[in-house]
C-alpha positions as CSV (number, residue, x, y, z in Angstrom):
1,M,265.6,141.0,68.2
2,S,261.9,141.6,68.7
3,V,261.5,138.3,70.5
4,Y,264.2,139.2,73.0
5,A,262.9,142.7,73.4
6,D,259.2,141.7,73.8
7,H,259.9,138.7,76.1
8,G,262.9,140.1,77.9
9,P,261.1,141.5,81.0
10,G,259.5,138.1,81.7
11,W,262.3,135.9,80.4
12,W,262.5,133.5,83.3
13,T,258.7,133.1,83.7
14,S,257.6,133.3,80.0
15,N,255.4,130.6,78.6
16,H,256.2,131.6,75.0
17,Y,257.1,128.5,72.9
18,L,260.4,130.0,71.7
19,V,261.6,131.1,75.2
20,R,260.8,127.7,76.7
21,G,262.6,126.0,73.7
22,L,265.7,128.1,74.3
23,H,265.8,127.1,77.9
24,A,265.4,123.4,77.0
25,L,268.3,123.6,74.6
26,V,270.8,124.5,77.3
27,K,271.1,121.0,78.6
28,P,272.0,119.2,75.3
29,R,274.3,122.0,74.3
30,L,276.1,122.1,77.6
31,K,276.6,118.3,77.7
32,W,278.4,118.3,74.4
33,F,280.4,121.5,75.2
34,R,281.6,119.9,78.4
35,S,282.7,116.8,76.5
36,I,285.0,119.0,74.3
37,G,286.2,121.6,76.8
38,G,286.1,119.7,80.1
39,A,285.3,121.5,83.4
40,W,284.3,125.1,83.5
41,A,285.6,126.0,87.0
42,G,288.3,128.7,86.8
43,T,287.6,129.7,83.3
44,R,286.5,133.2,82.2
45,V,283.7,132.7,79.6
46,L,282.0,135.1,77.3
47,D,278.4,134.1,76.6
48,L,278.0,136.0,73.3
49,G,274.3,136.7,72.5
50,C,273.3,135.6,76.0
51,G,269.6,136.7,75.8
52,G,268.0,136.6,79.2
53,G,270.8,134.5,80.7
54,F,269.8,130.8,80.4
55,M,273.3,129.6,79.3
56,S,275.1,132.2,81.4
57,E,273.6,130.9,84.6
58,A,274.2,127.3,83.7
59,L,277.9,128.1,83.2
60,A,278.1,130.1,86.4
61,T,276.7,127.3,88.4
62,Q,279.5,125.1,87.1
63,G,282.1,127.5,88.3
64,A,282.8,129.7,85.3
65,D,283.5,133.4,85.6
66,V,280.8,134.5,83.1
67,I,280.4,137.7,81.1
68,G,277.1,137.9,79.1
69,V,276.7,140.2,76.1
70,D,273.6,140.8,74.1
71,P,272.1,143.7,72.0
72,A,268.6,143.4,73.5
73,V,268.4,145.7,76.5
74,P,265.2,144.2,78.0
75,A,266.8,140.7,77.9
76,I,270.0,142.0,79.6
77,E,268.0,143.7,82.3
78,A,266.1,140.5,83.0
79,A,269.3,138.5,83.1
80,R,270.9,140.9,85.6
81,A,267.8,140.8,87.9
82,H,267.6,137.0,87.8
83,A,271.3,136.5,88.4
84,A,271.1,138.9,91.4
85,R,268.2,136.9,92.9
86,Q,270.3,133.7,92.5
87,A,273.4,135.4,94.0
88,L,275.4,134.6,90.8
89,P,278.2,137.1,90.1
90,I,277.6,137.3,86.3
91,R,278.6,140.5,84.5
92,Y,276.2,141.5,81.8
93,G,276.6,144.2,79.2
94,V,274.8,145.4,76.1
95,G,276.7,144.9,72.9
96,R,276.7,143.3,69.4
97,A,278.7,140.3,68.1
98,E,280.4,142.5,65.5
99,A,281.7,144.9,68.2
100,I,282.2,142.9,71.5
101,P,282.7,145.4,74.4
102,L,285.7,143.5,75.9
103,P,289.5,144.0,75.7
104,D,291.8,141.9,73.4
105,R,292.7,138.4,74.7
106,S,290.5,138.7,77.8
107,V,288.5,135.4,77.9
108,D,289.4,131.7,78.0
109,R,286.2,130.6,76.2
110,V,283.4,132.0,74.1
111,V,280.1,130.3,74.0
112,C,277.9,131.4,71.1
113,V,274.6,129.7,70.7
114,D,271.6,130.7,68.5
115,V,273.6,133.7,67.3
116,L,275.7,133.2,64.2
117,E,272.7,132.7,61.9
118,H,271.3,136.1,63.0
119,V,274.3,138.4,62.8
120,D,274.6,141.1,60.2
121,D,278.3,140.4,59.4
122,L,279.5,136.9,60.1
123,T,283.1,137.7,59.1
124,R,283.3,140.6,61.5
125,C,281.7,138.5,64.2
126,C,284.3,135.8,63.8
127,A,287.1,138.4,63.9
128,E,285.7,139.8,67.1
129,I,285.6,136.4,68.7
130,A,289.2,135.8,67.7
131,R,290.2,139.1,69.1
132,V,288.8,138.6,72.6
133,L,290.0,134.9,73.0
134,K,293.3,134.2,74.6
135,P,295.8,132.1,72.7
136,G,294.7,128.5,73.1
137,G,291.2,129.8,74.0
138,L,288.1,127.8,72.9
139,L,285.0,128.8,70.9
140,L,282.0,126.6,71.4
141,F,279.0,127.3,69.2
142,D,276.0,126.1,67.4
143,T,274.1,127.3,64.3
144,L,271.7,126.2,61.6
145,N,272.7,124.6,58.3
146,R,271.5,126.1,55.0
147,T,269.7,123.1,53.6
148,R,266.2,122.4,52.4
149,L,265.5,120.2,55.5
150,S,266.7,122.9,57.8
151,R,264.5,125.6,56.1
152,W,261.5,123.3,56.1
153,I,261.8,122.4,59.8
154,M,263.0,125.7,61.3
155,I,261.0,128.1,59.0
156,G,258.2,126.1,57.4
157,L,257.3,123.9,60.4
158,F,258.3,125.9,63.5
159,E,257.5,129.4,62.2
160,R,254.6,128.9,59.9
161,V,252.8,125.8,61.0
162,L,253.5,125.3,64.8
163,R,254.3,129.0,65.3
164,V,257.0,128.1,67.8
165,A,258.8,131.3,66.7
166,P,257.4,134.4,65.0
167,H,257.6,134.3,61.2
168,G,260.8,136.0,60.1
169,T,262.8,134.8,63.1
170,H,265.2,133.1,60.7
171,D,266.4,134.5,57.4
172,P,267.1,131.6,55.1
173,A,269.9,133.5,53.4
174,K,271.8,133.8,56.8
175,L,271.8,130.0,57.6
176,I,275.4,128.8,57.5
177,R,276.9,125.7,55.8
178,P,279.6,123.9,57.9
179,D,282.2,124.7,55.2
180,E,281.3,128.4,55.4
181,I,281.7,128.7,59.2
182,R,284.9,126.7,59.1
183,G,286.4,129.0,56.5
184,A,285.3,132.1,58.4
185,L,286.8,130.9,61.6
186,E,290.0,129.6,60.2
187,S,290.6,132.9,58.3
188,V,290.9,134.8,61.6
189,G,293.2,132.3,63.3
190,L,290.8,129.7,64.8
191,S,291.4,126.0,64.2
192,C,288.1,124.0,63.9
193,S,287.6,120.6,65.3
194,R,284.7,118.3,64.5
195,F,281.0,119.3,64.1
196,V,278.1,117.3,65.5
197,G,274.4,117.4,64.6
198,L,271.8,119.1,66.7
199,G,268.1,118.9,65.9
200,P,264.5,118.2,67.1
201,L,263.6,114.7,68.1
202,G,259.9,115.4,68.4
203,L,257.5,117.1,70.8
204,N,257.1,116.8,74.6
205,W,253.8,116.5,76.4
206,R,253.4,120.3,76.2
207,G,253.8,120.3,72.4
208,E,257.2,121.8,72.6
209,P,260.2,120.7,70.4
210,V,262.7,118.4,72.1
211,F,266.3,118.8,70.8
212,S,269.2,116.5,71.1
213,R,272.2,115.2,69.2
214,W,271.5,114.3,65.6
215,P,273.4,111.8,63.4
216,G,273.9,114.4,60.7
217,L,274.4,118.1,60.2
218,A,271.5,118.7,57.9
219,V,269.5,120.8,60.4
220,G,271.6,122.3,63.2
221,Y,275.1,121.6,64.3
222,M,277.5,122.3,67.2
223,G,281.2,123.0,66.8
224,A,284.4,123.9,68.5
225,A,287.4,125.9,67.5
226,I,290.7,126.7,69.2
227,M,292.5,130.1,69.0
228,R,296.0,129.5,67.5
């Protein structure tokens, strides 16, 4: 939360490692999401945990009717201002994943990236996602696996050595194994499809991590689930 609060006002111009990394992650995430869900045009999409609006704007430019929700007020304010400058009709609101400020069965899709491993109550978050999705609606997400490799890369390397993110950004106890998220989602009426790996391939010329599809799920992974 402190990252989103501290860097929210300058979200779209920030040179902070973590903010630039979040922006760079939009493309590989969106590529796989589109391969699962198809075109975005005509769909009402909730970007849950939208931060300053990187994913929200990417979805809006592809024709989605986007609602962005995040608990960090400075990030939401930055998202609103930037969307207005781009003439994008995105609706932003302040709210938590455990209490989404939307009516029941109000969205066709929920996109939830870099969120699930940070929430206070994963079970409640999944129940809220199920509540706002229409029958047949689609959840597209990514999260971090609870493995030694994931902890070493995301916490040991990125937080402590490279300082890509402030120390404490990730709580190792909140990282989520694939069987855990599958169980949490299916318990509230969502049917999970396959998961695919997502992880760092190396560093670019600016010394920033470059993320893409991984052959395994040991670090991060993306998934999809359909509301029954």
